[in-house]
OpenMM code with the backbone's topology and positions (N, CA, C; nanometers):
from openmm import Vec3, app, unit

residues = "MET THR ARG ARG ARG PHE ALA ALA LEU ALA ALA ALA LEU GLY LEU LEU LEU ALA GLY CYS SER PRO LYS TYR ASN TRP ARG ASP TYR ALA SER PRO ASP ALA PRO TYR ARG VAL MET PHE PRO ALA LYS PRO SER THR PHE THR ARG THR ILE ASP LEU ASP GLY MET GLN VAL ALA MET THR MET THR ALA ALA GLU VAL ASP GLY ALA THR PHE ALA VAL GLY ALA ALA GLU ALA PRO ASP ALA VAL ARG ALA GLN ALA ALA LEU GLU ALA MET GLN VAL ALA LEU VAL ARG ASN ILE GLY ALA THR VAL THR SER GLN ASN THR THR VAL ASP ASN ASN GLY ARG ALA THR ARG ASP VAL ASP ALA SER GLY THR GLN ASN GLY VAL PRO MET HIS LEU VAL GLY HIS PHE GLU ALA ARG GLY ASN ARG PHE TYR GLN VAL ILE ALA ILE GLY LYS ALA ASP ALA LEU PRO ALA GLU GLN VAL GLU GLN PHE ILE THR SER PHE LYS LEU PRO".split()
positions = [
    Vec3(-1.8425, -0.7829, 9.5719),
    Vec3(-1.7170, -0.7822, 9.4717),
    Vec3(-1.5966, -0.7731, 9.5531),
    Vec3(-1.5038, -0.8530, 9.5271),
    Vec3(-1.3745, -0.8359, 9.6019),
    Vec3(-1.2991, -0.7318, 9.5511),
    Vec3(-1.2067, -0.6866, 9.6302),
    Vec3(-1.1097, -0.5847, 9.5903),
    Vec3(-1.0226, -0.6206, 9.4615),
    Vec3(-0.9865, -0.7464, 9.4548),
    Vec3(-0.9184, -0.7982, 9.3402),
    Vec3(-0.9963, -0.7848, 9.2129),
    Vec3(-1.1118, -0.8410, 9.2136),
    Vec3(-1.1982, -0.8391, 9.0955),
    Vec3(-1.2318, -0.6788, 9.0645),
    Vec3(-1.2725, -0.5880, 9.1709),
    Vec3(-1.2913, -0.4683, 9.1391),
    Vec3(-1.1594, -0.3969, 9.0697),
    Vec3(-1.0427, -0.4244, 9.1090),
    Vec3(-0.9259, -0.3613, 9.0612),
    Vec3(-0.9082, -0.4166, 8.9001),
    Vec3(-0.9338, -0.5446, 8.8868),
    Vec3(-0.9200, -0.5954, 8.7532),
    Vec3(-1.0322, -0.5416, 8.6608),
    Vec3(-1.1432, -0.5304, 8.7014),
    Vec3(-1.2488, -0.4637, 8.6283),
    Vec3(-1.2091, -0.3073, 8.5895),
    Vec3(-1.1633, -0.2261, 8.7066),
    Vec3(-1.1253, -0.1058, 8.6743),
    Vec3(-0.9987, -0.0868, 8.5765),
    Vec3(-0.9137, -0.1898, 8.5844),
    Vec3(-0.8054, -0.1807, 8.5001),
    Vec3(-0.8424, -0.2110, 8.3556),
    Vec3(-0.9359, -0.3105, 8.3393),
    Vec3(-0.9859, -0.3520, 8.1915),
    Vec3(-1.0708, -0.2370, 8.1454),
    Vec3(-1.1379, -0.1706, 8.2286),
    Vec3(-1.2199, -0.0321, 8.1989),
    Vec3(-1.1187, 0.0677, 8.1408),
    Vec3(-1.0176, 0.0818, 8.2079),
    Vec3(-0.9147, 0.1890, 8.1916),
    Vec3(-0.8536, 0.1504, 8.0456),
    Vec3(-0.8380, 0.0381, 8.0238),
    Vec3(-0.7549, -0.0076, 7.8981),
    Vec3(-0.8611, 0.0222, 7.7857),
    Vec3(-0.9828, -0.0193, 7.8004),
    Vec3(-1.0838, -0.0019, 7.7009),
    Vec3(-1.1161, 0.1524, 7.6663),
    Vec3(-1.1069, 0.2283, 7.7678),
    Vec3(-1.1239, 0.3758, 7.7318),
    Vec3(-1.0099, 0.4285, 7.6736),
    Vec3(-0.8994, 0.3785, 7.7098),
    Vec3(-0.7621, 0.4205, 7.6299),
    Vec3(-0.7766, 0.3879, 7.4946),
    Vec3(-0.8245, 0.2741, 7.4702),
    Vec3(-0.8225, 0.2325, 7.3257),
    Vec3(-0.9372, 0.3086, 7.2456),
    Vec3(-1.0205, 0.3767, 7.3155),
    Vec3(-1.1261, 0.4517, 7.2493),
    Vec3(-1.0948, 0.5880, 7.2200),
    Vec3(-0.9763, 0.6239, 7.2733),
    Vec3(-0.9323, 0.7811, 7.2460),
    Vec3(-0.9209, 0.7996, 7.1020),
    Vec3(-0.9687, 0.8997, 7.0532),
    Vec3(-0.9691, 0.9391, 6.9135),
    Vec3(-0.8303, 0.9588, 6.8463),
    Vec3(-0.8126, 0.8931, 6.7370),
    Vec3(-0.6753, 0.9297, 6.6603),
    Vec3(-0.6956, 1.0608, 6.6082),
    Vec3(-0.8019, 1.0845, 6.5529),
    Vec3(-0.8160, 1.2126, 6.4882),
    Vec3(-0.8995, 1.3138, 6.5698),
    Vec3(-0.8400, 1.4301, 6.6193),
    Vec3(-0.8908, 1.5109, 6.7118),
    Vec3(-0.9189, 1.6470, 6.6306),
    Vec3(-1.0226, 1.6567, 6.5520),
    Vec3(-1.0443, 1.7472, 6.4561),
    Vec3(-1.0712, 1.9035, 6.5395),
    Vec3(-1.0017, 2.0102, 6.4690),
    Vec3(-1.0043, 2.1436, 6.5370),
    Vec3(-1.0196, 2.2392, 6.4141),
    Vec3(-1.0979, 2.3306, 6.4368),
    Vec3(-1.0999, 2.4449, 6.3423),
    Vec3(-0.9725, 2.5321, 6.3600),
    Vec3(-0.9174, 2.5804, 6.2404),
    Vec3(-0.8014, 2.6660, 6.2431),
    Vec3(-0.8497, 2.7914, 6.1350),
    Vec3(-0.8212, 2.9064, 6.1850),
    Vec3(-0.8261, 3.0128, 6.1031),
    Vec3(-0.6794, 3.0759, 6.0906),
    Vec3(-0.6375, 3.1025, 5.9782),
    Vec3(-0.5037, 3.1410, 5.9691),
    Vec3(-0.5008, 3.2961, 6.0139),
    Vec3(-0.3833, 3.3217, 6.0797),
    Vec3(-0.3678, 3.4679, 6.1168),
    Vec3(-0.3024, 3.5510, 6.0055),
    Vec3(-0.2526, 3.4636, 5.9146),
    Vec3(-0.1754, 3.5370, 5.8173),
    Vec3(-0.2268, 3.5344, 5.6613),
    Vec3(-0.3142, 3.4556, 5.6384),
    Vec3(-0.3960, 3.4380, 5.5069),
    Vec3(-0.5359, 3.4240, 5.5410),
    Vec3(-0.6216, 3.4592, 5.4428),
    Vec3(-0.7811, 3.4496, 5.4718),
    Vec3(-0.8289, 3.3089, 5.4491),
    Vec3(-0.7979, 3.2279, 5.5259),
    Vec3(-0.8661, 3.0854, 5.5070),
    Vec3(-0.8813, 3.0221, 5.6394),
    Vec3(-0.9768, 2.9186, 5.6316),
    Vec3(-1.0144, 2.8291, 5.7463),
    Vec3(-1.0163, 2.6885, 5.7097),
    Vec3(-0.9706, 2.6231, 5.8031),
    Vec3(-0.9710, 2.4758, 5.7568),
    Vec3(-0.9694, 2.3879, 5.9065),
    Vec3(-1.0304, 2.2612, 5.8788),
    Vec3(-1.0250, 2.1677, 6.0017),
    Vec3(-0.9055, 2.0958, 5.9952),
    Vec3(-0.8130, 2.0727, 6.1005),
    Vec3(-0.6923, 1.9941, 6.1221),
    Vec3(-0.7281, 1.8811, 6.2086),
    Vec3(-0.6706, 1.7603, 6.1760),
    Vec3(-0.7014, 1.6408, 6.2401),
    Vec3(-0.6305, 1.6310, 6.3886),
    Vec3(-0.5426, 1.7301, 6.4117),
    Vec3(-0.4597, 1.7325, 6.5261),
    Vec3(-0.4086, 1.8767, 6.5462),
    Vec3(-0.3463, 1.9042, 6.6607),
    Vec3(-0.2973, 2.0348, 6.6769),
    Vec3(-0.1892, 2.0745, 6.5800),
    Vec3(-0.2014, 2.1696, 6.4967),
    Vec3(-0.1139, 2.2332, 6.3931),
    Vec3(0.0006, 2.2996, 6.4400),
    Vec3(0.1122, 2.3051, 6.3672),
    Vec3(0.2197, 2.3911, 6.3992),
    Vec3(0.2496, 2.4653, 6.2640),
    Vec3(0.3031, 2.5939, 6.2727),
    Vec3(0.3130, 2.6648, 6.1583),
    Vec3(0.4673, 2.7255, 6.1434),
    Vec3(0.5171, 2.7332, 6.0213),
    Vec3(0.6464, 2.7875, 6.0032),
    Vec3(0.6463, 2.8427, 5.8645),
    Vec3(0.7384, 2.9416, 5.8412),
    Vec3(0.7492, 3.0192, 5.7013),
    Vec3(0.8826, 2.9975, 5.6686),
    Vec3(0.8900, 2.9695, 5.5252),
    Vec3(1.0223, 2.9533, 5.4664),
    Vec3(1.0189, 3.0047, 5.3197),
    Vec3(1.1401, 3.0450, 5.2672),
    Vec3(1.1416, 3.0913, 5.1289),
    Vec3(1.1377, 2.9651, 5.0458),
    Vec3(1.0649, 2.9668, 4.9364),
    Vec3(1.0697, 2.8509, 4.8550),
    Vec3(1.0856, 2.8989, 4.6975),
    Vec3(1.1305, 2.8216, 4.6060),
    Vec3(1.1514, 2.8562, 4.4626),
    Vec3(1.0565, 2.7824, 4.3952),
    Vec3(0.9689, 2.8501, 4.3353),
    Vec3(0.8582, 2.8000, 4.2441),
    Vec3(0.8962, 2.8279, 4.0945),
    Vec3(0.9699, 2.7585, 4.0380),
    Vec3(1.0126, 2.7827, 3.8904),
    Vec3(1.0686, 2.9235, 3.8797),
    Vec3(1.1650, 2.9566, 3.9619),
    Vec3(1.2217, 3.0813, 3.9533),
    Vec3(1.1633, 3.1806, 4.0350),
    Vec3(1.0317, 3.1794, 4.0710),
    Vec3(0.9793, 3.2750, 4.1696),
    Vec3(0.9955, 3.2456, 4.3198),
    Vec3(1.0725, 3.3235, 4.3777),
    Vec3(1.1003, 3.3035, 4.5287),
    Vec3(0.9783, 3.3728, 4.6038),
    Vec3(0.9229, 3.2982, 4.7014),
    Vec3(0.8231, 3.3426, 4.7859),
    Vec3(0.8189, 3.2897, 4.9122),
    Vec3(0.7798, 3.3615, 5.0140),
    Vec3(0.7869, 3.3148, 5.1553),
    Vec3(0.6454, 3.2340, 5.1797),
    Vec3(0.6643, 3.1102, 5.1889),
    Vec3(0.5401, 3.0312, 5.2148),
    Vec3(0.5257, 3.0067, 5.3584),
    Vec3(0.4037, 3.0255, 5.4063),
    Vec3(0.3647, 3.0055, 5.5491),
    Vec3(0.2884, 2.8573, 5.5447),
    Vec3(0.3535, 2.7542, 5.6067),
    Vec3(0.2953, 2.6120, 5.6006),
    Vec3(0.2455, 2.5865, 5.7567),
    Vec3(0.1162, 2.5414, 5.7607),
    Vec3(0.0515, 2.4984, 5.8870),
    Vec3(0.0263, 2.3486, 5.8613),
    Vec3(0.0653, 2.2715, 5.9644),
    Vec3(0.0426, 2.1275, 5.9384),
    Vec3(0.0326, 2.0518, 6.0674),
    Vec3(-0.0246, 1.9325, 6.0467),
    Vec3(-0.0463, 1.8501, 6.1734),
    Vec3(-0.0212, 1.7102, 6.1097),
    Vec3(0.0324, 1.6238, 6.2012),
    Vec3(0.0481, 1.4889, 6.1584),
    Vec3(-0.0173, 1.3869, 6.2576),
    Vec3(-0.0746, 1.2832, 6.1849),
    Vec3(-0.1588, 1.1660, 6.2529),
    Vec3(-0.1042, 1.0339, 6.1977),
    Vec3(-0.0466, 0.9591, 6.2768),
    Vec3(0.0057, 0.8310, 6.2313),
    Vec3(0.0849, 0.8299, 6.1034),
    Vec3(0.1825, 0.9302, 6.1000),
    Vec3(0.2654, 0.9273, 5.9807),
    Vec3(0.2113, 0.9993, 5.8579),
    Vec3(0.0946, 1.0334, 5.8682),
    Vec3(0.0233, 1.1214, 5.7496),
    Vec3(0.0264, 1.2646, 5.7933),
    Vec3(0.0735, 1.3561, 5.6940),
    Vec3(0.0861, 1.4856, 5.7215),
    Vec3(-0.0409, 1.5642, 5.6446),
    Vec3(-0.1109, 1.6509, 5.7176),
    Vec3(-0.2246, 1.7313, 5.6624),
    Vec3(-0.1586, 1.8771, 5.6718),
    Vec3(-0.1519, 1.9452, 5.5427),
    Vec3(-0.0767, 2.0605, 5.5588),
    Vec3(-0.1602, 2.1720, 5.4587),
    Vec3(-0.1454, 2.2938, 5.4933),
    Vec3(-0.1916, 2.4121, 5.4158),
    Vec3(-0.0600, 2.4966, 5.3975),
    Vec3(-0.0531, 2.5385, 5.2835),
    Vec3(0.0728, 2.6467, 5.2532),
    Vec3(0.0023, 2.7452, 5.1887),
    Vec3(0.0535, 2.8702, 5.2198),
    Vec3(-0.0208, 2.9988, 5.1774),
    Vec3(0.1001, 3.0827, 5.1338),
    Vec3(0.0883, 3.1596, 5.0170),
    Vec3(0.1876, 3.2503, 4.9746),
    Vec3(0.1282, 3.3510, 4.8877),
    Vec3(0.2100, 3.4538, 4.8519),
    Vec3(0.1521, 3.5606, 4.7617),
    Vec3(0.2595, 3.5780, 4.6552),
    Vec3(0.2127, 3.5917, 4.5439),
    Vec3(0.2935, 3.6265, 4.4176),
    Vec3(0.2732, 3.7689, 4.3818),
    Vec3(0.3750, 3.8024, 4.3021),
    Vec3(0.3646, 3.9496, 4.2616),
    Vec3(0.2485, 3.9942, 4.1868),
    Vec3(0.1828, 3.8942, 4.1249),
    Vec3(0.0646, 3.9151, 4.0431),
    Vec3(-0.0177, 3.7826, 4.0238),
    Vec3(-0.1438, 3.7941, 3.9661),
    Vec3(-0.2390, 3.6901, 3.9479),
    Vec3(-0.1901, 3.5838, 3.8635),
    Vec3(-0.1244, 3.6270, 3.7503),
    Vec3(-0.0696, 3.5275, 3.6593),
    Vec3(0.0335, 3.4342, 3.7083),
    Vec3(0.1160, 3.5020, 3.7932),
    Vec3(0.2168, 3.4163, 3.8446),
    Vec3(0.1595, 3.3233, 3.9675),
    Vec3(0.0577, 3.3822, 4.0398),
    Vec3(-0.0075, 3.3010, 4.1559),
    Vec3(-0.0696, 3.1804, 4.0738),
    Vec3(-0.1330, 3.1909, 3.9646),
    Vec3(-0.1855, 3.0674, 3.8871),
    Vec3(-0.0774, 2.9846, 3.8483),
    Vec3(0.0207, 3.0355, 3.8078),
    Vec3(0.1449, 2.9487, 3.7518),
    Vec3(0.2141, 2.8773, 3.8773),
    Vec3(0.1950, 2.9225, 3.9857),
    Vec3(0.2507, 2.8490, 4.1032),
    Vec3(0.1827, 2.7207, 4.1374),
    Vec3(0.0503, 2.7104, 4.1102),
    Vec3(-0.0314, 2.5888, 4.1287),
    Vec3(0.0336, 2.4590, 4.0699),
    Vec3(0.0619, 2.4890, 3.9383),
    Vec3(0.1506, 2.3639, 3.8648),
    Vec3(0.2719, 2.3375, 3.9150),
    Vec3(0.3563, 2.4531, 3.9554),
    Vec3(0.4854, 2.4353, 4.0093),
    Vec3(0.4831, 2.3663, 4.1559),
    Vec3(0.3775, 2.4041, 4.2498),
    Vec3(0.3859, 2.3283, 4.3626),
    Vec3(0.3371, 2.1760, 4.3461),
    Vec3(0.2546, 2.1561, 4.2575),
    Vec3(0.2020, 2.0073, 4.2235),
    Vec3(0.3256, 1.9320, 4.1818),
    Vec3(0.4048, 1.9871, 4.0732),
    Vec3(0.5140, 1.9070, 4.0241),
    Vec3(0.6087, 1.8737, 4.1266),
    Vec3(0.6471, 1.9818, 4.2066),
    Vec3(0.7458, 1.9480, 4.3309),
    Vec3(0.7062, 1.8399, 4.4171),
    Vec3(0.5566, 1.8593, 4.4513),
    Vec3(0.5293, 1.7547, 4.5609),
    Vec3(0.5278, 1.6079, 4.4922),
    Vec3(0.4861, 1.6014, 4.3709),
    Vec3(0.4534, 1.4662, 4.3130),
    Vec3(0.5948, 1.4024, 4.2922),
    Vec3(0.7086, 1.4885, 4.2524),
    Vec3(0.8461, 1.4509, 4.2323),
    Vec3(0.8981, 1.4206, 4.3662),
    Vec3(0.8633, 1.4663, 4.4812),
    Vec3(0.9170, 1.4400, 4.6024),
    Vec3(0.9032, 1.2978, 4.6505),
    Vec3(0.7730, 1.2403, 4.6138),
    Vec3(0.7504, 1.0999, 4.6369),
    Vec3(0.7552, 1.0199, 4.5292),
    Vec3(0.8257, 1.0751, 4.4028),
    Vec3(0.8468, 0.9785, 4.2792),
    Vec3(0.7219, 0.9336, 4.2420),
    Vec3(0.6123, 1.0120, 4.2329),
    Vec3(0.4745, 0.9565, 4.2209),
    Vec3(0.4365, 0.9768, 4.0763),
    Vec3(0.3145, 0.9026, 4.0362),
    Vec3(0.2616, 0.9186, 3.9119),
    Vec3(0.1200, 0.9962, 3.9536),
    Vec3(0.0736, 1.0830, 3.8681),
    Vec3(-0.0572, 1.1444, 3.8946),
    Vec3(-0.1619, 1.0398, 3.8492),
    Vec3(-0.2506, 1.0090, 3.9254),
    Vec3(-0.3624, 0.9118, 3.8890),
    Vec3(-0.4964, 0.9881, 3.8513),
    Vec3(-0.5035, 1.1107, 3.8972),
    Vec3(-0.6165, 1.1896, 3.8545),
    Vec3(-0.5927, 1.3397, 3.8808),
    Vec3(-0.6541, 1.4220, 3.7941),
    Vec3(-0.6168, 1.5647, 3.8104),
    Vec3(-0.7377, 1.6372, 3.7470),
    Vec3(-0.7627, 1.7510, 3.7960),
    Vec3(-0.8767, 1.8343, 3.7571),
    Vec3(-0.8328, 1.9777, 3.7685),
    Vec3(-0.8434, 2.0635, 3.6645),
    Vec3(-0.7914, 2.1938, 3.6684),
    Vec3(-0.9100, 2.2824, 3.6363),
    Vec3(-0.9527, 2.3906, 3.7022),
    Vec3(-1.0542, 2.4805, 3.6689),
    Vec3(-1.0054, 2.6285, 3.6773),
    Vec3(-1.0541, 2.7171, 3.5922),
    Vec3(-1.0324, 2.8561, 3.6073),
    Vec3(-1.1684, 2.9301, 3.5715),
    Vec3(-1.2183, 3.0093, 3.6682),
    Vec3(-1.3250, 3.0785, 3.6429),
    Vec3(-1.3208, 3.2269, 3.5938),
    Vec3(-1.4198, 3.2809, 3.5775),
    Vec3(-1.4136, 3.4493, 3.5246),
    Vec3(-1.3689, 3.5357, 3.6285),
    Vec3(-1.3685, 3.4832, 3.7659),
    Vec3(-1.3388, 3.5862, 3.8611),
    Vec3(-1.1959, 3.5608, 3.9061),
    Vec3(-1.1252, 3.4987, 3.8259),
    Vec3(-0.9748, 3.4920, 3.8565),
    Vec3(-0.9314, 3.3866, 3.9533),
    Vec3(-1.0330, 3.2950, 3.9883),
    Vec3(-1.0078, 3.1717, 4.0751),
    Vec3(-0.9664, 3.0771, 3.9906),
    Vec3(-0.8501, 2.9947, 4.0214),
    Vec3(-0.7951, 2.8856, 3.9633),
    Vec3(-0.7776, 2.7694, 4.0610),
    Vec3(-0.8237, 2.6555, 4.0313),
    Vec3(-0.7890, 2.5421, 4.1283),
    Vec3(-0.7576, 2.4241, 4.0459),
    Vec3(-0.6746, 2.3462, 4.1148),
    Vec3(-0.6139, 2.2267, 4.0685),
    Vec3(-0.6266, 2.1158, 4.1765),
    Vec3(-0.6892, 2.0104, 4.1410),
    Vec3(-0.7030, 1.8915, 4.2307),
    Vec3(-0.6251, 1.7722, 4.1811),
    Vec3(-0.5511, 1.7177, 4.2559),
    Vec3(-0.4689, 1.6082, 4.2248),
    Vec3(-0.4648, 1.4902, 4.3191),
    Vec3(-0.4517, 1.3616, 4.2668),
    Vec3(-0.4281, 1.2386, 4.3473),
    Vec3(-0.3177, 1.1768, 4.2710),
    Vec3(-0.2228, 1.1370, 4.3580),
    Vec3(-0.0913, 1.0767, 4.3137),
    Vec3(-0.0425, 0.9690, 4.3972),
    Vec3(0.0026, 0.8663, 4.3446),
    Vec3(0.0743, 0.7555, 4.4105),
    Vec3(0.2192, 0.7413, 4.3710),
    Vec3(0.3051, 0.7027, 4.4684),
    Vec3(0.4410, 0.6771, 4.4282),
    Vec3(0.5005, 0.6024, 4.5464),
    Vec3(0.6372, 0.6028, 4.5531),
    Vec3(0.7125, 0.5443, 4.6593),
    Vec3(0.8213, 0.6480, 4.7162),
    Vec3(0.8482, 0.6296, 4.8255),
    Vec3(0.9560, 0.7137, 4.9023),
    Vec3(1.0471, 0.6183, 4.9809),
    Vec3(1.1657, 0.5941, 4.9457),
    Vec3(1.2436, 0.4962, 5.0294),
    Vec3(1.1869, 0.3625, 5.0114),
    Vec3(1.1398, 0.3150, 4.9060),
    Vec3(1.0593, 0.1805, 4.9097),
    Vec3(0.9328, 0.1690, 4.9611),
    Vec3(0.8682, 0.2668, 5.0256),
    Vec3(0.7403, 0.2751, 5.0873),
    Vec3(0.6428, 0.3351, 5.0178),
    Vec3(0.5140, 0.2685, 4.9740),
    Vec3(0.4211, 0.3261, 4.8975),
    Vec3(0.3681, 0.4520, 4.9687),
    Vec3(0.3628, 0.5456, 4.8807),
    Vec3(0.3153, 0.6860, 4.9405),
    Vec3(0.1994, 0.7324, 4.8619),
    Vec3(0.1208, 0.8278, 4.9252),
    Vec3(-0.0157, 0.8682, 4.8571),
    Vec3(-0.0144, 1.0174, 4.8727),
    Vec3(-0.0487, 1.0986, 4.7851),
    Vec3(-0.0779, 1.2402, 4.7854),
    Vec3(-0.1982, 1.2838, 4.7317),
    Vec3(-0.2820, 1.3560, 4.8017),
    Vec3(-0.4001, 1.4137, 4.7659),
    Vec3(-0.3952, 1.5646, 4.7951),
    Vec3(-0.4118, 1.6556, 4.6937),
    Vec3(-0.3953, 1.7832, 4.6920),
    Vec3(-0.4884, 1.8782, 4.6166),
    Vec3(-0.4986, 1.9975, 4.6974),
    Vec3(-0.5972, 2.0875, 4.6302),
    Vec3(-0.5264, 2.2074, 4.6306),
    Vec3(-0.4950, 2.2770, 4.5156),
    Vec3(-0.4122, 2.4008, 4.5058),
    Vec3(-0.5251, 2.5023, 4.4391),
    Vec3(-0.5026, 2.6197, 4.4976),
    Vec3(-0.5879, 2.7163, 4.4678),
    Vec3(-0.5256, 2.8667, 4.4534),
    Vec3(-0.5585, 2.9480, 4.3602),
    Vec3(-0.5082, 3.0867, 4.3409),
    Vec3(-0.6262, 3.1737, 4.3298),
    Vec3(-0.6275, 3.2845, 4.4109),
    Vec3(-0.7290, 3.3880, 4.4046),
    Vec3(-0.6440, 3.5212, 4.4008),
    Vec3(-0.6550, 3.5945, 4.3059),
    Vec3(-0.5892, 3.7065, 4.2955),
    Vec3(-0.4355, 3.6780, 4.2846),
    Vec3(-0.3485, 3.7420, 4.3733),
    Vec3(-0.2192, 3.7045, 4.3837),
    Vec3(-0.1765, 3.6141, 4.4903),
    Vec3(-0.2796, 3.5644, 4.5729),
    Vec3(-0.2478, 3.4653, 4.6714),
    Vec3(-0.2742, 3.3371, 4.6155),
    Vec3(-0.1857, 3.2344, 4.6555),
    Vec3(-0.2147, 3.1010, 4.6338),
    Vec3(-0.1971, 3.0127, 4.7503),
    Vec3(-0.2622, 2.8787, 4.7416),
    Vec3(-0.2612, 2.8010, 4.8469),
    Vec3(-0.2476, 2.6534, 4.8033),
    Vec3(-0.1873, 2.5672, 4.8903),
    Vec3(-0.1886, 2.4314, 4.8673),
    Vec3(-0.2385, 2.3699, 4.9931),
    Vec3(-0.3256, 2.2807, 4.9777),
    Vec3(-0.4020, 2.1998, 5.0769),
    Vec3(-0.3734, 2.0470, 5.0603),
    Vec3(-0.2882, 1.9842, 5.1340),
    Vec3(-0.2411, 1.8618, 5.0830),
    Vec3(-0.2581, 1.7478, 5.1990),
    Vec3(-0.2639, 1.6288, 5.1745),
    Vec3(-0.2643, 1.5202, 5.2625),
    Vec3(-0.1636, 1.4129, 5.2011),
    Vec3(-0.0545, 1.3948, 5.2676),
    Vec3(0.0551, 1.3107, 5.2074),
    Vec3(0.0991, 1.2081, 5.3180),
    Vec3(0.1272, 1.0977, 5.2767),
    Vec3(0.1852, 0.9897, 5.3714),
    Vec3(0.1963, 0.8590, 5.3113),
    Vec3(0.2174, 0.7570, 5.3920),
    Vec3(0.2182, 0.6267, 5.3580),
    Vec3(0.0764, 0.5881, 5.3145),
    Vec3(0.0619, 0.5199, 5.2044),
    Vec3(-0.0637, 0.4841, 5.1453),
    Vec3(-0.1757, 0.4295, 5.2369),
    Vec3(-0.1185, 0.3435, 5.3350),
    Vec3(-0.2088, 0.2983, 5.4341),
    Vec3(-0.2404, 0.3826, 5.5449),
    Vec3(-0.1908, 0.5028, 5.5574),
    Vec3(-0.1987, 0.5939, 5.6620),
    Vec3(-0.2814, 0.7066, 5.6428),
    Vec3(-0.3423, 0.7064, 5.5074),
    Vec3(-0.4342, 0.8124, 5.4557),
    Vec3(-0.5724, 0.7602, 5.4285),
    Vec3(-0.6546, 0.7453, 5.5349),
    Vec3(-0.7924, 0.7117, 5.5169),
    Vec3(-0.8675, 0.8038, 5.4403),
    Vec3(-0.9396, 0.7605, 5.3310),
    Vec3(-0.9989, 0.8493, 5.2316),
    Vec3(-1.1039, 0.9434, 5.3144),
    Vec3(-1.1851, 0.8883, 5.4162),
    Vec3(-1.2682, 0.9769, 5.4749),
    Vec3(-1.2056, 1.0851, 5.5437),
    Vec3(-1.0924, 1.0490, 5.6236),
    Vec3(-1.0139, 1.1765, 5.6780),
    Vec3(-0.9545, 1.2726, 5.5816),
    Vec3(-0.9145, 1.2261, 5.4773),
    Vec3(-0.8435, 1.3037, 5.3790),
    Vec3(-0.9498, 1.4046, 5.3198),
    Vec3(-1.0762, 1.3389, 5.2955),
    Vec3(-1.1922, 1.4186, 5.2238),
    Vec3(-1.2250, 1.5217, 5.3258),
    Vec3(-1.2436, 1.4862, 5.4605),
    Vec3(-1.2845, 1.5707, 5.5535),
    Vec3(-1.1941, 1.7012, 5.5605),
    Vec3(-1.0575, 1.6712, 5.5597),
    Vec3(-0.9602, 1.7869, 5.5614),
    Vec3(-0.9646, 1.8672, 5.4305),
    Vec3(-0.9601, 1.8089, 5.3109),
    Vec3(-0.9508, 1.8893, 5.1979),
    Vec3(-1.0768, 1.9851, 5.1823),
    Vec3(-1.1951, 1.9089, 5.2139),
    Vec3(-1.3143, 1.9903, 5.1826),
    Vec3(-1.3445, 2.0875, 5.3034),
    Vec3(-1.2821, 2.0841, 5.3961),
    Vec3(-1.2983, 2.1901, 5.5007),
    Vec3(-1.2287, 2.3096, 5.4752),
    Vec3(-1.1361, 2.3158, 5.3671),
    Vec3(-1.0730, 2.4328, 5.3496),
    Vec3(-1.1592, 2.5476, 5.2848),
    Vec3(-1.1607, 2.6649, 5.3443),
    Vec3(-1.2578, 2.7642, 5.2929),
    Vec3(-1.1820, 2.8962, 5.2888),
    Vec3(-1.2072, 2.9769, 5.1688),
    Vec3(-1.1645, 3.1020, 5.1555),
    Vec3(-1.2983, 3.1978, 5.1630),
    Vec3(-1.2653, 3.3243, 5.2048),
    Vec3(-1.3929, 3.4120, 5.2248),
    Vec3(-1.4300, 3.4396, 5.0764),
] * unit.nanometer
topology = app.Topology()
chain = topology.addChain("A")
for resn in residues:
    res = topology.addResidue(resn, chain)
    for name in ("N", "CA", "C"):
        topology.addAtom(name, app.Element.getBySymbol(name[0]), res)
């Protein structure tokens, strides 16, 4: 084989391997601030800021990763009591849906006898004329509450990846 052919073959192989690099690089994450684990599709970053949830000021710690314009995030905060933690679920959902001018296409809410409340939502809307999609799981246990969301351009949120992210969220 000539050097020229070998170089062309090596270059083609390099391009092929580069094209096979995974877009989603899943990694297990255990929060140092709140008792949860989740799988992120890329290396996450974390920040904390004060937010207003219907008059309740809380410090929410957000951990998020982005892949192709889609954001996968978990927010965790603590309310003064369990009743306000459960009320925070609706407030978070309303704020997120409003941010993308969305309409909720499906929603499921449960409350069990152990004080665990969950809310799952799917919403579609537009932001700056771009179709957007939001899939969220909101959960309260005791005075802690969480939001687990995948949000982004409608074509940037593959259902399989969103499901893997949302279902990987675990509380002890």
